[in-house]
C-alpha positions, 0 to 999 in steps of 0.5 A, spaced: 628 380 062 628 376 067 626 370 063 634 372 059 637 373 065 635 366 068 635 362 061 641 365 057 645 366 064 645 373 062 648 379 066 642 384 068 647 390 067 648 388 060 640 389 057 638 394 055 632 398 059 625 396 055 619 399 056 613 395 056 606 397 053 602 393 059 601 397 066 598 395 073 592 400 075 590 400 082 584 402 085 583 403 092 575 404 093 576 407 100 579 413 096 574 413 090 569 414 096 571 419 100 571 422 093 564 420 092 566 417 085 564 410 083 567 407 077 564 404 071 562 396 071 566 395 066 572 396 069 572 389 074 568 386 069 574 387 064 578 385 070 575 379 071 574 376 063 581 376 063 584 374 069 586 381 072 582 383 078 584 382 085 582 384 091 585 385 098 
C-alpha cells in the first residue's frame, strides 16, 4: 500500500483496507524464563535461516 501511495501518487484514504497473511511474532526471553518455558530450537533456526531473527 505504501509503495502504491508513493509511486502512483494515490491518496491513502482511497485505498481499501487490506489484510495480510503474514504476521510478526515476538517472544521475550525473560517472559519465557519466568514461566519456565523453552522455545523449540526450530523457531530460532527458521528465523535465522530466513533472515528474520532479531535480538535486542
